[in-house]
C-alpha positions as CSV (number, residue, x, y, z in Angstrom):
1,M,116.1,94.4,86.2
2,T,116.4,91.5,88.8
3,G,119.8,89.9,88.1
4,R,119.9,89.7,84.3
5,R,116.2,89.1,83.9
6,P,113.7,92.0,83.6
7,A,111.7,92.4,86.7
8,H,108.3,91.5,85.2
9,E,109.7,88.2,83.8
10,F,111.4,87.4,87.1
11,F,108.2,87.8,89.1
12,A,106.3,85.7,86.5
13,Q,108.8,82.9,86.9
14,V,108.6,83.1,90.7
15,A,104.8,82.8,90.4
16,R,105.1,79.8,88.2
17,D,107.4,78.1,90.7
18,Y,105.3,79.2,93.8
19,P,101.8,79.7,92.5
20,R,100.1,81.3,95.5
21,I,102.6,83.1,97.6
22,A,106.4,83.4,97.6
23,R,108.8,84.9,100.1
24,L,111.9,86.6,98.5
25,R,114.9,88.3,99.9
26,L,115.7,91.3,97.7
27,A,118.2,94.1,98.6
28,G,117.9,93.2,102.3
29,E,114.1,93.3,102.4
30,S,111.6,90.5,103.0
31,V,109.3,90.6,100.0
32,Y,106.1,88.6,99.7
33,L,104.7,88.1,96.1
34,L,101.0,87.3,96.0
35,S,99.8,85.6,92.8
36,D,96.5,84.0,94.1
37,P,93.4,86.2,93.7
38,D,91.9,85.0,97.0
39,L,95.1,86.0,98.8
40,I,95.3,89.3,96.9
41,N,91.7,90.2,98.1
42,E,92.3,89.0,101.6
43,V,95.5,91.1,102.0
44,M,94.9,94.1,99.8
45,L,91.2,94.6,100.4
46,E,90.2,93.1,103.7
47,Q,93.3,94.2,105.6
48,A,94.0,97.5,103.8
49,R,94.2,99.4,107.1
50,S,97.2,97.4,108.0
51,L,99.1,98.4,104.9
52,M,100.8,101.5,103.6
53,K,102.4,102.3,100.2
54,G,105.6,100.5,99.3
55,R,109.0,102.0,99.0
56,A,108.7,103.0,95.4
57,L,105.7,105.3,96.1
58,Q,107.3,106.5,99.3
59,Q,110.2,107.7,97.2
60,A,107.8,109.2,94.7
61,K,107.1,111.8,97.3
62,R,110.3,113.4,96.1
63,L,108.3,114.4,93.0
64,V,104.6,114.4,93.9
65,G,104.8,115.2,97.6
66,E,101.7,114.4,99.5
67,G,99.4,114.0,96.6
68,L,96.6,111.3,96.3
69,L,99.1,108.8,95.0
70,T,101.4,108.9,98.0
71,S,99.5,110.3,101.0
72,E,98.2,108.0,103.7
73,G,95.5,107.5,106.3
74,D,92.9,110.1,107.2
75,F,94.7,112.8,105.1
76,H,94.5,110.7,102.0
77,M,90.8,110.0,102.6
78,R,90.1,113.8,103.0
79,Q,92.0,114.6,99.8
80,R,90.2,111.8,97.9
81,R,86.7,113.1,99.0
82,L,87.8,116.5,97.9
83,V,88.9,115.4,94.4
84,Q,86.1,112.8,93.9
85,P,83.5,115.3,92.6
86,A,85.7,116.1,89.6
87,F,85.2,112.5,88.5
88,H,81.5,112.2,88.9
89,R,79.4,111.0,85.9
90,D,78.1,114.5,84.9
91,R,81.7,115.9,84.8
92,L,83.0,112.9,82.9
93,A,80.3,113.6,80.2
94,R,81.7,117.1,79.9
95,Y,85.3,115.9,79.8
96,A,84.4,113.5,77.0
97,D,83.6,116.3,74.6
98,D,87.0,117.9,75.3
99,M,88.7,114.5,75.0
100,V,87.4,114.1,71.4
101,A,88.1,117.7,70.5
102,V,91.7,117.5,71.7
103,T,92.1,114.2,69.8
104,K,90.8,115.8,66.6
105,D,93.3,118.6,67.0
106,H,96.0,116.1,67.6
107,E,94.9,114.1,64.5
108,S,95.3,117.2,62.4
109,T,99.1,116.9,62.9
110,W,99.1,113.4,61.4
111,T,99.9,112.8,57.7
112,D,99.8,109.7,55.6
113,G,103.2,108.0,55.8
114,Q,104.4,110.0,58.7
115,Q,107.0,108.4,61.0
116,V,106.3,108.7,64.7
117,D,107.2,107.2,68.0
118,L,103.7,106.1,69.1
119,S,104.7,106.1,72.8
120,A,105.8,109.8,72.7
121,D,102.9,110.7,70.4
122,M,100.3,109.2,72.7
123,S,101.9,110.9,75.7
124,K,101.6,114.2,73.9
125,L,97.9,113.5,73.2
126,T,97.0,112.4,76.7
127,L,98.9,115.2,78.3
128,S,96.9,117.7,76.2
129,I,93.7,116.0,77.3
130,V,94.6,116.2,81.0
131,G,95.6,119.8,80.6
132,R,92.3,120.8,78.9
133,T,89.9,118.7,81.0
134,L,91.3,118.9,84.5
135,F,93.3,122.1,84.5
136,G,91.7,124.2,81.8
137,S,95.2,124.7,80.4
138,D,96.8,124.2,77.0
139,L,99.9,122.0,77.6
140,S,100.5,121.1,74.0
141,A,103.5,123.4,73.8
142,D,105.0,121.8,76.9
143,A,104.3,118.2,75.8
144,H,107.8,117.5,74.4
145,D,109.7,118.9,77.4
146,I,107.3,117.2,79.8
147,G,107.7,113.9,77.9
148,Q,111.5,114.2,78.1
149,A,111.4,115.0,81.8
150,V,109.1,112.1,82.6
151,S,111.3,109.7,80.6
152,T,114.4,110.9,82.4
153,L,112.8,110.5,85.8
154,F,111.4,107.0,85.0
155,D,114.7,105.8,83.5
156,G,116.7,107.3,86.4
157,L,114.5,105.9,89.1
158,Q,114.2,102.4,87.6
159,S,116.4,100.9,90.4
160,N,114.0,102.3,93.0
161,L,110.8,100.9,91.5
162,L,110.3,98.1,93.9
163,L,112.8,98.3,96.8
164,G,114.6,101.5,96.3
165,Q,118.2,102.4,97.1
166,D,117.9,105.7,98.8
167,F,121.6,106.4,99.2
168,L,122.1,106.3,95.4
169,L,119.8,109.3,95.0
170,R,121.9,111.3,97.4
171,L,125.2,110.8,95.6
172,P,126.6,113.6,93.4
173,L,126.2,111.6,90.2
174,K,125.4,112.9,86.7
175,R,122.3,110.8,86.7
176,N,121.0,112.4,89.9
177,R,121.6,115.9,88.4
178,R,119.5,114.9,85.4
179,I,116.8,113.6,87.7
180,Q,116.8,116.9,89.7
181,A,116.7,119.0,86.5
182,S,113.7,117.0,85.3
183,M,111.9,117.5,88.6
184,D,112.7,121.2,88.4
185,E,111.3,121.4,84.9
186,L,108.1,119.7,85.8
187,D,107.7,122.0,88.9
188,A,108.1,125.0,86.7
189,V,105.3,123.9,84.5
190,V,103.0,123.1,87.4
191,A,103.8,126.4,89.1
192,R,102.9,128.3,86.0
193,V,99.6,126.5,85.5
194,I,98.6,127.2,89.2
195,R,99.7,130.8,89.0
196,T,97.7,131.5,85.8
197,H,94.7,129.9,87.4
198,R,94.9,132.0,90.6
199,E,94.8,135.1,88.4
200,Q,91.6,134.0,86.8
201,D,88.0,133.4,87.9
202,D,86.7,129.9,88.7
203,Q,86.7,128.0,85.4
204,G,84.8,125.0,86.8
205,D,87.6,122.6,86.4
206,L,89.5,120.5,88.9
207,L,92.2,123.0,89.5
208,S,89.8,125.7,90.3
209,M,88.1,123.3,92.7
210,L,91.5,122.6,94.4
211,I,92.4,126.3,94.7
212,A,89.0,127.2,96.3
213,S,88.8,124.1,98.5
214,E,89.3,123.8,102.2
215,V,90.8,121.0,104.3
216,D,89.9,121.0,108.0
217,G,88.6,124.6,107.6
218,T,91.8,125.8,106.0
219,T,92.2,126.8,102.3
220,M,94.6,124.4,100.6
221,D,98.0,126.0,100.4
222,D,100.2,126.3,97.3
223,K,102.3,123.3,98.2
224,Q,99.3,121.0,98.6
225,V,97.7,122.3,95.4
226,R,101.0,121.7,93.7
227,D,101.3,118.1,95.0
228,E,97.8,117.2,93.8
229,V,98.3,118.9,90.4
230,M,101.7,117.1,89.9
231,T,100.1,113.8,90.9
232,L,97.2,114.1,88.5
233,L,99.3,115.5,85.7
234,L,101.7,112.5,85.8
235,A,99.4,109.7,86.7
236,G,96.6,111.2,84.6
237,H,98.5,111.1,81.3
238,E,101.3,108.5,81.6
239,T,99.2,105.3,82.3
240,T,96.6,106.1,79.6
241,A,99.3,106.9,77.1
242,M,101.0,103.6,77.6
243,A,97.6,101.8,77.5
244,L,97.0,103.4,74.1
245,T,100.5,102.7,72.9
246,W,100.2,99.0,73.7
247,T,96.7,99.0,72.1
248,W,98.1,100.1,68.7
249,Y,100.8,97.5,69.0
250,L,98.4,94.7,69.7
251,L,96.0,95.7,67.0
252,D,98.9,95.6,64.5
253,Q,99.9,92.1,65.8
254,N,96.3,90.9,65.5
255,P,94.7,91.8,62.2
256,A,91.4,90.0,62.9
257,A,90.9,92.0,66.0
258,A,91.7,95.2,64.1
259,R,89.1,94.3,61.4
260,A,86.4,93.6,64.0
261,L,87.2,97.0,65.6
262,H,87.0,98.8,62.2
263,D,83.7,97.0,61.4
264,E,82.1,98.1,64.7
265,L,83.3,101.7,64.3
266,A,82.0,101.9,60.7
267,R,78.6,100.4,61.7
268,V,78.1,102.6,64.8
269,L,79.8,105.9,64.0
270,A,79.9,105.9,60.1
271,G,82.8,108.3,60.1
272,R,81.5,110.8,62.7
273,A,83.2,111.7,65.9
274,P,82.3,109.6,68.9
275,T,80.5,110.9,72.0
276,I,80.2,109.5,75.5
277,T,76.7,108.1,74.7
278,D,78.2,106.0,71.9
279,I,80.4,104.0,74.3
280,A,77.5,101.8,75.3
281,D,77.2,100.8,71.6
282,L,80.9,100.1,71.2
283,P,81.3,96.9,73.2
284,Y,84.1,95.5,71.0
285,T,86.0,98.8,71.2
286,R,85.8,98.6,75.0
287,G,87.0,95.0,74.8
288,V,90.0,96.2,72.8
289,V,91.0,98.6,75.5
290,H,90.4,96.1,78.4
291,E,92.3,93.3,76.6
292,S,95.3,95.7,76.2
293,L,95.1,96.6,79.9
294,R,95.1,92.9,80.6
295,L,98.1,91.9,78.6
296,F,100.2,95.1,79.1
297,P,99.0,96.8,82.3
298,P,100.7,100.2,82.6
299,A,100.8,99.8,86.4
300,W,102.5,96.4,86.1
301,I,103.2,96.0,89.9
302,I,101.7,97.3,93.1
303,G,103.4,97.3,96.4
304,R,102.5,97.8,100.0
305,R,104.3,97.6,103.3
306,A,102.7,95.8,106.3
307,L,102.3,98.0,109.3
308,A,101.3,95.0,111.4
309,D,101.2,91.2,111.0
310,V,99.0,90.4,108.0
311,R,97.1,87.2,107.3
312,A,97.4,85.5,103.9
313,G,95.5,82.3,103.9
314,E,97.4,79.9,106.2
315,W,100.5,82.2,106.2
316,T,101.4,85.2,108.3
317,I,103.3,88.1,106.7
318,P,105.3,89.8,109.4
319,A,105.0,93.6,110.1
320,G,107.6,95.6,108.1
321,S,107.5,93.2,105.1
322,L,106.9,94.4,101.6
323,I,103.9,92.8,99.8
324,V,103.6,93.0,96.1
325,A,101.1,91.8,93.5
326,S,101.7,92.1,89.8
327,P,98.9,92.6,87.3
328,W,101.4,91.5,84.6
329,V,101.7,88.2,86.4
330,V,98.0,87.6,87.4
331,H,96.5,88.9,84.2
332,R,98.4,86.3,82.2
333,H,97.9,83.4,84.6
334,P,96.4,80.3,82.9
335,D,94.5,79.3,86.0
336,Y,92.3,82.4,85.7
337,W,92.2,83.2,82.0
338,S,91.6,81.0,79.0
339,S,94.3,81.3,76.3
340,P,96.0,83.9,78.6
341,L,98.6,85.1,76.1
342,A,96.1,85.5,73.2
343,Y,94.7,88.9,72.4
344,R,91.0,88.3,72.4
345,P,88.9,91.5,72.8
346,Q,85.7,89.3,72.4
347,R,86.4,87.7,75.8
348,W,85.0,90.8,77.4
349,L,81.6,90.4,75.6
350,D,78.7,88.4,77.1
351,E,76.5,85.9,75.1
352,D,74.4,88.8,73.8
353,G,77.4,90.7,72.6
354,N,77.3,93.3,75.4
355,F,80.4,94.5,77.1
356,D,80.8,93.0,80.6
357,E,83.9,93.3,82.8
358,S,83.1,89.9,84.3
359,A,82.5,88.2,81.0
360,P,85.9,86.4,80.9
361,G,84.9,84.6,84.1
362,Q,88.0,85.6,86.0
363,P,87.8,85.4,89.8
364,R,87.7,88.6,91.9
365,G,91.3,89.7,92.4
366,A,92.5,88.4,89.0
367,W,91.8,91.8,87.3
368,F,93.2,94.9,88.9
369,P,94.8,97.3,86.4
370,F,93.7,100.2,88.6
371,G,94.5,98.8,92.1
372,W,92.0,98.0,94.9
373,G,89.5,99.4,97.3
374,N,90.1,102.9,98.7
375,R,93.5,103.0,96.9
376,R,91.9,102.2,93.5
377,C,92.8,104.9,91.0
378,I,90.3,107.7,91.4
379,G,90.5,108.4,87.7
380,D,89.8,104.9,86.4
381,Q,86.6,105.7,84.6
382,F,88.2,108.9,83.2
383,A,91.0,106.8,81.8
384,L,88.7,104.1,80.4
385,I,86.4,106.7,78.7
386,E,89.4,108.5,77.3
387,A,91.0,105.4,75.9
388,V,87.8,104.2,74.2
389,L,87.1,107.7,72.7
390,V,90.7,108.1,71.5
391,V,90.7,104.6,69.8
392,A,87.2,105.2,68.3
393,S,88.3,108.6,67.0
394,L,91.6,107.6,65.4
395,A,91.1,104.0,64.3
396,Q,88.3,105.1,61.9
397,R,90.8,106.9,59.7
398,W,94.2,105.6,60.7
399,T,96.2,102.4,61.0
400,P,99.4,103.0,63.0
401,R,101.9,100.4,61.7
402,P,104.8,99.7,64.1
403,E,108.2,99.2,62.4
404,R,108.5,95.6,61.1
405,G,111.3,93.3,62.1
406,R,112.0,95.2,65.3
407,P,111.4,93.4,68.6
408,V,109.2,95.3,71.0
409,L,110.1,94.6,74.6
410,P,108.4,95.9,77.7
411,A,110.5,97.9,80.1
412,P,109.1,97.5,83.7
413,L,109.8,101.0,84.9
414,V,107.3,103.1,87.0
415,T,104.9,102.2,84.2
416,L,105.2,99.4,81.6
417,R,106.7,101.1,78.5
418,P,108.1,99.8,75.3
419,R,111.9,99.7,76.0
420,E,112.9,101.6,72.9
421,G,109.7,103.4,72.2
422,L,107.3,102.2,69.4
423,P,108.5,103.6,66.0
424,A,105.6,103.4,63.6
425,T,104.3,104.7,60.3
426,L,100.9,106.4,60.2
427,I,98.8,104.8,57.4
428,A,95.6,106.7,56.3
429,R,92.6,104.3,55.9
C-alpha cells in the first residue's frame, strides 16, 4: 500500500498525472517512475550497464541468495549462460510432454462441483510442473506446505516490495519469526531435492546440469546450486500460477472470449491432449494467455537502481536513484493500447488470424511482462508454452467459475495475486 491506496493504483494515478516520467519521494528515496515506452527502452535497455536490481530484489537475496534473479554483472552473465541450454527449443519440446502429463494428473483430482481456491490450485499445478521438468522431482506432496510458505513470505515482505525497510526485518517480531520459519521450510525442501539428485546418476534435467557444471573451472558448490534451485523453484511456478489464475478469472468475466477459446480447442484438438506442435494452430488460445498477461501481469512492477547518472529523454536521473516501470500501468495505457481495459484476445491476431506479438500495434517498450534485455526472464518461453498447454488441456473439459458477488481485488505483492484468493466451483463441460 502507498498511503491508503494500493501501490498499483497509486502508480497508475501518478502516470496519469505525469504521463512520461515522475519523480517521487518515498520512504526517503528518490524514485523515478517511467511510463513512456521510449524512456523505458532508453533507460532499461540502452543503459542497462548503469543499473542494478532495486531494493526489493536486493532484499530477496535473503531467500534466493545469488541466483539468476538477484545476481549482478559478470557473475550473472556466467550463470545465465550456464542455465540457458536448459531452455533451448529441443528441451522445451521435451518439457511440453511432461507439462501436459502433470496437468492430466492434476485434472484427475478435479470433480464436478468441487470448490477450490484457483490461486492455490494453480500454484500446486505449476509447482508440480517445475518439479518434474526442471528438477526431475515429484513435489506434489510438498505443494501445500510450499504454497503456505510462499504466501507467508510474500505477505510478510509486502512493505519491502519497492523500497524496503530493512530494520523491520531485524526486529524480534512475530511476523519475522513466521517469515524465517517459511524460509527454513523452503530451504529444507530444496536441500532434500539436491541431496536426492546427488545420490543419483545424471537424469538429463536442469538440476543434474547444475550439479555437474563448472564456473571459472570450479564445480558449483552446494550453496550456489541451492541459490539457483530456489530461484527457479519460486520464480518458475509463482508467476505462471498467477497468470493462469487471472486467465480463469478473465474468461469467466468475458463469456464471448471463453466461447471463442472453446471453439478453437474443439476444432483443433477434438478432445485429445495438446502437444507443443499444436501451439502454432492455437492462435486464439495464445491470445488468451497474452491478454491475461497484459491486464494482470504477475510481475507488476520492475525496479532498478542507477549506478551512475542515467539519461531519460531530456531528463537526467541521478546516480543512486531508484527507477521503476510498471507493466500494470503501461499495459493499460490508452496511448498505447486500444480499449485498454477490455479483455480482447483477438487483438493478438493478425489479419490472417495468426498469432503475432506485435499485432496490437503497441510500441516497443509498451509490453514487458518478462522484463528487458539481458535481465529478461530466462524462462519466458517455458512459461508461455506451459500456460498455453495448461489452458488448452483443462478448458476442453472444465469451466472454473469464480464465486459470484464477491469482489476480486489485485494485491500488489511480490507478484500480483488476488487479495483473498480466487474461490471457484469446477464445472465439468
